[in-house]
FIKE-434360 format. One line per 2 residues: number of its first residue (from 1); their letters; for each residue x negated, y, z negated of C-alpha. Coordinates in Angstrom, 2 decimals, padded with zeros to 5 digits, m for minus. Layout:
N
NUM = a = X:Y:Z ~ ...
//
This chain:
164
1 = xx = 010.84:014.31:012.40 ~ 009.97:010.40:012.59
3 = xx = 007.42:008.32:010.76 ~ 005.44:007.51:014.08
5 = xx = 005.12:011.68:014.48 ~ 003.07:012.28:011.67
7 = xx = m000.32:013.52:012.58 ~ m001.76:014.68:009.19
9 = xx = m001.55:013.68:005.78 ~ m002.54:015.32:002.30
11 = xx = m002.31:013.54:m000.79 ~ m003.46:014.83:m004.03
13 = xx = m004.38:013.25:m007.49 ~ m003.06:015.71:m010.03
15 = xx = m005.53:014.00:m013.03 ~ m009.00:015.75:m011.24
17 = xx = m007.89:017.39:m008.06 ~ m009.38:015.16:m005.52
19 = xx = m007.49:015.59:m001.98 ~ m007.24:012.25:000.51
21 = xx = m006.47:013.63:003.98 ~ m006.31:012.06:007.36
23 = xx = m005.48:012.89:010.72 ~ m004.28:010.57:013.40
25 = xx = m007.52:009.59:015.41 ~ m009.83:011.21:013.35
27 = xx = m010.31:008.92:010.32 ~ m009.47:009.61:006.26
29 = xx = m011.65:011.16:003.94 ~ m011.44:012.40:m000.05
31 = xx = m012.46:015.31:m000.71 ~ m014.48:016.11:003.06
33 = xx = m015.74:012.57:002.77 ~ m015.11:009.90:004.98
35 = xx = m013.68:006.73:003.02 ~ m013.13:002.88:003.66
37 = xx = m011.51:000.31:001.84 ~ m013.53:m002.14:m000.04
39 = xx = m014.65:m005.28:001.61 ~ m012.68:m007.78:m000.79
41 = xx = m010.77:m010.01:001.19 ~ m009.53:m012.63:m001.63
43 = xx = m007.13:m012.26:m004.39 ~ m009.68:m013.64:m007.09
45 = xx = m011.90:m010.89:m006.77 ~ m009.45:m008.15:m006.46
47 = xx = m007.93:m005.00:m008.31 ~ m004.46:m004.94:m007.12
49 = xx = m001.84:m002.33:m008.19 ~ 002.12:m003.80:m008.07
51 = xx = 005.03:m001.62:m008.70 ~ 007.95:m003.74:m010.43
53 = xx = 011.07:m002.78:m012.14 ~ 013.14:m004.56:m014.91
55 = xx = 014.43:m007.00:m012.47 ~ 013.96:m010.35:m013.35
57 = xx = 013.63:m011.44:m009.39 ~ 010.73:m008.80:m008.53
59 = xx = 008.72:m009.74:m012.00 ~ 009.52:m013.39:m010.61
61 = xx = 008.11:m012.81:m006.74 ~ 005.15:m011.24:m008.25
63 = xx = 004.25:m013.14:m011.02 ~ 001.66:m015.48:m008.99
65 = xx = 000.28:m012.93:m007.73 ~ m000.60:m011.08:m011.04
67 = xx = m002.20:m014.57:m011.92 ~ m004.69:m014.72:m008.98
69 = xx = m005.88:m011.45:m009.18 ~ m009.60:m010.31:m010.90
71 = xx = m007.83:m007.45:m012.43 ~ m004.37:m005.69:m012.47
73 = xx = m002.97:m002.01:m012.55 ~ 000.41:m000.41:m012.57
75 = xx = m000.07:003.03:m011.73 ~ 003.55:004.09:m010.76
77 = xx = 002.44:006.82:m007.81 ~ 002.91:004.76:m004.69
79 = xx = 001.21:007.46:m001.70 ~ m001.64:007.38:m004.30
81 = xx = m002.24:004.09:m005.23 ~ m001.93:003.28:m001.37
83 = xx = m005.08:006.24:m000.96 ~ m006.92:004.36:m003.68
85 = xx = m006.50:001.07:m001.58 ~ m007.65:003.33:001.19
87 = xx = m010.99:004.48:m000.94 ~ m012.01:001.35:m002.02
89 = xx = m010.81:002.40:m005.75 ~ m008.12:m000.36:m005.19
91 = xx = m008.05:m003.91:m003.34 ~ m004.28:m003.42:m002.58
93 = xx = m001.08:m001.97:m003.61 ~ 002.09:m004.30:m003.62
95 = xx = 005.98:m002.92:m004.03 ~ 008.47:m005.50:m003.46
97 = xx = 011.12:m003.65:m004.80 ~ 012.72:m002.54:m001.88
99 = xx = 013.17:001.16:m003.49 ~ 010.09:002.76:m001.86
101 = xx = 011.48:005.84:000.51 ~ 009.72:006.83:003.51
103 = xx = 008.54:009.84:001.96 ~ 007.26:008.26:m000.83
105 = xx = 004.82:006.84:001.37 ~ 004.09:008.44:004.61
107 = xx = 001.14:010.54:003.58 ~ m000.50:007.33:002.10
109 = xx = 000.61:005.09:005.46 ~ m001.02:007.56:007.81
111 = xx = m004.36:007.79:005.40 ~ m004.90:004.19:004.71
113 = xx = m004.13:003.20:008.29 ~ m007.16:006.15:009.17
115 = xx = m009.40:004.68:006.88 ~ m009.25:000.83:008.23
117 = xx = m006.88:m000.50:005.90 ~ m003.41:m002.75:006.45
119 = xx = 000.06:m001.02:005.57 ~ 002.83:m003.49:006.46
121 = xx = 006.09:m004.76:004.94 ~ 005.84:m007.97:003.27
123 = xx = 007.10:m009.64:006.47 ~ 003.75:m008.93:008.27
125 = xx = 006.15:m006.42:010.18 ~ 005.35:m002.65:010.54
127 = xx = 007.38:000.03:009.45 ~ 009.75:001.00:011.85
129 = xx = 008.00:004.05:013.74 ~ 011.20:005.71:014.70
131 = xx = 012.17:005.85:011.04 ~ 013.67:009.71:010.50
133 = xx = 011.96:011.31:007.36 ~ 015.10:012.61:006.48
135 = xx = 016.52:009.12:006.27 ~ 017.19:007.51:002.81
137 = xx = 015.81:003.75:003.88 ~ 013.89:001.76:001.47
139 = xx = 010.93:m000.46:001.87 ~ 009.06:m002.92:000.33
141 = xx = 005.66:m002.55:001.24 ~ 002.08:m003.99:001.01
143 = xx = m001.35:m001.68:001.32 ~ m004.27:m004.07:001.42
145 = xx = m008.14:m003.45:002.10 ~ m008.08:m006.03:005.36
147 = xx = m005.81:m008.32:006.75 ~ m007.42:m011.80:005.44
149 = xx = m006.47:m009.94:001.59 ~ m003.15:m009.15:003.09
151 = xx = m002.43:m012.71:004.43 ~ m003.16:m014.25:001.25
153 = xx = m000.74:m011.66:m000.43 ~ 001.98:m012.63:002.23
155 = xx = 001.33:m016.15:001.95 ~ 001.80:m016.30:m001.80
157 = xx = 004.94:m014.05:m001.20 ~ 006.62:m016.51:001.43
159 = xx = 005.56:m019.45:m000.84 ~ 007.57:m017.64:m003.45
161 = xx = 010.61:m017.51:m001.17 ~ 010.40:m020.94:m000.38
163 = xx = 010.59:m022.42:m003.76 ~ 013.53:m019.98:m005.05
//
């Protein structure tokens, strides 16, 4: 019923039928094999996926991040991109649009956290665990391989906000 009540999650990669899964307290898996995020801890070495909208504000907020990464991707599937971070295929996923619904990321959130990755709002705050899964509430999120990478992304976002 609530985000914090989720005990298990599954996300399917439709391109190859692969299954990402997690059970609370038991780790995360891809096709039954344990997964972990990459060890990349700085943007210059990171492969990052970014969701942006057509709004100038969204583009301006993410542009400085785009120029600092090793490689940029935009896949358009939030839960799958979060799972890619959980498994080391991506190093970070950033969505600053404030458009993601709880149901768009709930499964991916459990999977990345069970893998050892980070999943927080750009402010560094957790998503409220009492959020109803049926509630149409929208969020901006960052998924990253580790806290170091998250902190670098968050610092850039905060410096952009201060400059505007």
